[in-house]
DOMAR-128148 format. One record per residue: residue number from 1; z, y negated, x of N, C-alpha, C, O in turn; residue in one letter. Coordinates in Angstrom, 1 decimal. Example, Ala and Ser with C-alpha at 12.3 -4.5 7.8 and 13.67 -1.06 7.14 Angstrom:
# residues 2
PT/1/7.8/5.7/13.2/7.8/4.5/12.3/7.8/3.3/13.2/8.5/3.3/14.2/A
PT/2/7.1/2.2/12.8/7.1/1.1/13.7/7.9/0.0/12.9/8.0/-1.1/13.4/S
//
This chain:
# residues 87
PT/1/39.7/-3.7/47.7/39.9/-5.2/46.5/39.1/-6.0/46.1/38.1/-6.0/45.5/X
PT/2/40.0/-6.8/46.8/38.1/-8.0/46.7/37.5/-7.8/46.3/37.3/-8.1/45.1/X
PT/3/36.2/-6.9/47.2/35.2/-6.9/46.5/35.3/-5.8/44.4/34.7/-5.9/43.3/X
PT/4/35.9/-5.4/44.6/36.0/-4.6/43.0/37.1/-6.2/42.5/36.6/-6.8/41.6/X
PT/5/37.8/-6.5/42.8/38.3/-8.1/41.6/37.3/-8.6/41.2/37.2/-9.0/40.0/X
PT/6/36.2/-8.6/42.3/35.1/-10.3/41.6/34.2/-9.0/41.3/34.3/-8.5/42.4/X
PT/7/33.6/-8.3/40.8/32.6/-8.1/40.6/33.2/-7.4/39.4/32.2/-6.7/39.3/X
PT/8/34.5/-6.8/38.0/35.1/-6.9/37.4/35.7/-8.1/36.4/35.9/-8.0/35.2/X
PT/9/36.0/-9.7/37.4/35.6/-10.9/37.3/33.7/-10.9/36.1/33.7/-11.1/34.9/X
PT/10/32.3/-10.5/37.1/31.4/-10.9/37.2/30.9/-10.6/35.3/30.2/-11.2/34.5/X
PT/11/32.0/-8.9/35.5/31.3/-8.2/34.4/32.1/-8.9/32.8/31.7/-9.3/31.7/X
PT/12/33.3/-8.8/33.3/34.4/-9.3/31.7/33.6/-11.0/31.3/33.5/-11.3/30.1/X
PT/13/33.2/-12.3/32.8/33.1/-13.0/32.4/31.4/-13.4/31.4/31.2/-14.3/30.6/X
PT/14/30.6/-12.5/31.7/28.9/-13.0/31.2/29.1/-10.7/31.0/28.8/-9.7/31.6/X
PT/15/29.9/-11.3/29.1/29.1/-10.2/28.8/28.3/-9.5/27.5/28.5/-8.6/26.8/X
PT/16/27.2/-10.9/27.7/26.7/-11.3/26.3/25.4/-10.4/27.5/24.8/-9.3/27.3/X
PT/17/25.5/-11.3/28.2/24.3/-10.4/29.4/24.4/-8.4/29.6/23.6/-7.4/29.5/X
PT/18/25.8/-8.6/29.9/25.7/-7.6/30.1/26.2/-6.5/29.2/26.5/-5.5/29.8/X
PT/19/26.3/-6.3/28.2/25.6/-5.5/27.3/24.6/-5.8/26.9/24.8/-5.5/25.7/X
PT/20/23.5/-6.3/26.8/22.0/-7.3/26.9/21.1/-6.2/27.7/20.0/-5.7/27.5/X
PT/21/22.0/-5.9/28.7/21.7/-5.0/29.6/21.5/-3.7/29.9/20.6/-3.3/30.5/X
PT/22/22.7/-2.8/29.1/23.3/-2.2/28.6/22.4/-1.9/27.8/22.1/-0.7/28.0/X
PT/23/21.6/-2.6/26.6/20.6/-2.3/26.1/19.4/-1.4/25.8/18.9/-0.6/25.0/X
PT/24/19.3/-2.3/27.2/18.2/-2.0/27.6/17.8/-0.7/27.8/17.0/0.1/27.4/X
PT/25/19.2/-1.2/29.5/18.5/0.7/29.5/18.5/1.7/28.9/17.9/2.7/28.8/X
PT/26/19.4/1.0/28.3/19.9/2.8/27.0/18.5/2.5/26.8/17.9/3.3/27.5/X
PT/27/17.2/1.5/25.9/16.0/2.2/25.4/15.5/2.7/27.1/15.2/3.9/27.2/X
PT/28/15.4/2.2/27.9/14.3/2.9/28.5/14.7/4.0/29.0/14.0/4.7/29.8/X
PT/29/15.8/4.4/28.6/16.3/6.3/29.4/15.8/7.0/27.4/16.1/8.1/27.2/X
PT/30/15.2/6.1/26.3/15.7/7.1/25.6/14.0/7.3/25.6/13.5/8.4/25.3/X
PT/31/13.2/6.2/26.0/11.9/6.5/26.0/11.4/7.3/26.7/10.5/8.0/26.3/X
PT/32/12.1/7.6/28.4/11.7/8.2/29.4/12.4/9.9/29.1/12.0/10.8/29.7/X
PT/33/13.4/10.0/28.1/13.6/11.3/27.8/12.6/11.9/26.6/12.1/13.1/26.6/X
PT/34/12.4/11.1/25.8/11.1/11.4/24.4/10.2/10.8/25.0/9.6/9.8/24.4/X
PT/35/9.7/11.1/26.1/8.0/11.1/26.6/8.6/11.9/27.4/8.2/13.0/27.1/X
PT/36/9.0/11.9/27.9/9.6/13.7/29.3/9.6/14.9/28.0/9.1/16.0/28.4/X
PT/37/9.8/14.9/27.0/10.0/15.9/26.0/8.8/15.8/25.2/8.3/16.9/25.2/X
PT/38/8.0/15.0/24.5/6.7/15.4/24.1/5.5/15.8/26.1/4.3/16.0/26.4/X
PT/39/5.9/15.7/26.4/4.9/16.1/27.7/5.2/17.6/27.6/4.3/18.3/27.7/X
PT/40/6.6/18.2/27.6/6.6/18.8/28.1/6.7/19.9/26.8/7.5/20.8/27.0/X
PT/41/6.2/19.8/25.7/5.4/19.9/24.7/4.6/20.2/24.3/4.4/21.1/23.5/X
PT/42/3.8/19.3/25.2/2.2/19.1/24.9/1.8/20.6/26.1/1.1/21.5/25.9/X
PT/43/2.4/20.4/26.8/2.6/21.2/28.2/2.2/23.0/28.1/1.4/23.9/28.5/X
PT/44/3.5/22.9/27.4/4.2/24.3/26.4/2.5/24.9/25.5/1.6/25.6/25.9/X
PT/45/2.5/24.3/24.4/2.1/24.0/23.3/-0.1/24.3/24.1/-1.0/25.0/23.5/X
PT/46/-0.2/23.6/25.1/-1.6/24.2/25.5/-1.4/25.2/26.2/-2.5/25.8/26.2/X
PT/47/-0.3/25.9/27.1/-0.4/27.3/27.6/-0.3/28.3/26.3/-1.1/29.2/26.0/X
PT/48/0.9/27.9/25.5/0.8/29.2/24.2/-1.1/29.4/24.1/-1.8/30.4/24.4/X
PT/49/-1.5/27.9/23.7/-2.5/28.6/22.9/-3.7/29.1/24.0/-4.6/29.6/23.4/X
PT/50/-3.9/29.1/25.3/-4.4/29.5/26.2/-4.6/31.0/26.2/-5.6/31.6/26.2/X
PT/51/-3.1/31.6/26.2/-3.2/32.7/25.8/-3.3/34.1/24.9/-3.7/35.2/25.1/X
PT/52/-2.5/32.9/23.4/-3.8/33.8/22.9/-4.9/33.8/22.1/-5.2/34.7/21.3/X
PT/53/-5.7/32.7/22.5/-7.0/32.6/22.7/-7.5/33.8/23.1/-7.4/34.1/24.3/X
PT/54/-7.9/34.6/22.3/-9.5/35.8/23.1/-10.5/35.4/22.5/-10.8/35.0/21.4/X
PT/55/-11.2/35.9/24.0/-12.6/35.2/24.2/-13.9/36.7/23.1/-14.4/37.8/23.5/X
PT/56/-14.0/36.4/22.5/-14.5/38.3/21.9/-16.2/37.8/21.5/-16.4/37.2/20.5/X
PT/57/-17.4/38.0/22.5/-18.2/37.2/22.6/-19.6/38.4/23.1/-19.6/38.4/24.3/X
PT/58/-20.4/39.2/22.8/-21.4/40.2/23.6/-22.6/39.4/23.5/-22.9/39.1/22.3/X
PT/59/-23.5/38.9/24.7/-25.0/38.4/24.8/-25.8/39.6/25.0/-25.5/40.5/25.8/X
PT/60/-26.6/39.7/24.4/-27.6/40.3/24.2/-29.0/40.0/24.1/-29.4/38.9/23.5/X
PT/61/-30.0/41.1/24.8/-31.3/40.6/24.4/-32.4/41.3/23.3/-33.4/41.6/23.8/X
PT/62/-32.3/41.4/22.6/-33.2/41.3/20.7/-35.3/42.1/21.7/-36.3/41.5/21.6/X
PT/63/-35.1/43.0/22.2/-36.4/43.9/23.1/-37.6/43.6/22.6/-38.6/43.3/23.1/X
PT/64/-37.2/43.8/21.0/-38.3/44.2/19.9/-39.0/42.7/20.0/-40.1/42.4/20.4/X
PT/65/-38.0/42.0/19.4/-38.5/40.2/19.6/-39.5/39.9/20.4/-40.7/39.5/20.3/X
PT/66/-38.5/40.3/21.9/-39.0/39.8/23.0/-40.1/40.0/23.0/-40.8/39.0/23.1/X
PT/67/-41.1/41.7/22.8/-42.3/42.1/23.0/-43.2/41.3/22.3/-44.1/40.5/22.7/X
PT/68/-42.9/41.6/21.1/-43.8/40.9/19.5/-43.9/39.9/19.8/-45.1/39.7/19.5/X
PT/69/-43.2/38.3/20.5/-43.7/37.1/20.7/-44.6/36.7/22.0/-45.2/35.7/22.3/X
PT/70/-44.1/38.4/22.8/-45.1/38.2/23.7/-46.9/38.9/24.2/-47.8/38.6/24.9/X
PT/71/-46.4/39.8/23.1/-47.8/39.9/22.7/-48.9/38.6/21.4/-49.9/38.0/21.2/X
PT/72/-47.6/38.8/21.2/-49.0/36.6/20.0/-49.0/35.9/21.4/-50.0/35.2/21.9/X
PT/73/-47.8/36.0/22.0/-48.8/34.1/23.0/-49.4/35.0/24.0/-49.7/34.3/25.0/X
PT/74/-49.7/36.2/24.1/-50.9/37.1/24.4/-52.0/37.0/24.4/-52.9/37.0/25.3/X
PT/75/-52.1/36.9/23.1/-53.1/37.2/22.0/-53.4/36.2/21.8/-54.6/36.3/21.6/X
PT/76/-52.8/34.2/21.7/-53.2/33.0/21.8/-53.9/32.4/22.7/-54.7/31.5/22.4/X
PT/77/-53.7/33.0/24.1/-54.0/32.7/24.9/-55.2/33.5/25.3/-55.9/33.1/26.2/X
PT/78/-55.4/34.4/24.8/-56.5/35.0/24.5/-58.5/34.0/23.9/-59.6/33.6/24.2/X
PT/79/-57.9/34.0/23.4/-58.4/33.6/21.7/-58.3/31.8/22.4/-59.1/30.9/22.0/X
PT/80/-57.5/31.5/23.3/-58.1/30.2/24.0/-58.9/30.1/25.2/-59.8/29.2/25.4/X
PT/81/-58.7/31.0/25.9/-60.1/31.7/26.7/-61.0/31.8/26.2/-62.0/31.3/26.8/X
PT/82/-61.2/32.3/25.2/-62.8/32.8/24.6/-63.4/31.6/23.9/-64.6/31.8/23.5/X
PT/83/-62.6/29.7/23.3/-63.4/29.3/22.7/-63.5/27.9/24.1/-62.7/27.4/24.9/X
PT/84/-65.2/27.8/23.7/-65.6/26.9/24.9/-65.9/26.1/23.9/-65.9/26.6/22.7/X
PT/85/-66.0/25.3/24.0/-66.7/24.1/23.2/-68.3/24.0/23.2/-68.9/24.5/24.2/X
PT/86/-68.8/23.6/22.3/-69.8/22.9/22.4/-70.2/21.5/22.4/-69.8/20.8/21.4/X
PT/87/-70.9/20.8/23.5/-71.2/19.6/24.4/-72.8/18.9/23.8/-73.2/17.8/24.3/X
//
């Protein structure tokens, strides 16, 4: 019983300090709660966004363009090979 009486006297004796401690603890608790709720909301938004995102793309090869560029390149190499500088 002595410990409880002594603790209660300490609480009532330093009212200003105890009120300040209670305010600080309350502010820290509120900040932690807000931070956790923001983190959870961000995770939920990210997961929802990823679920709603659909990728619709198709990669194809334009064979006609590839063949025509290949022919043009072949012709260019033939012209270079025929070219003989005159010294």
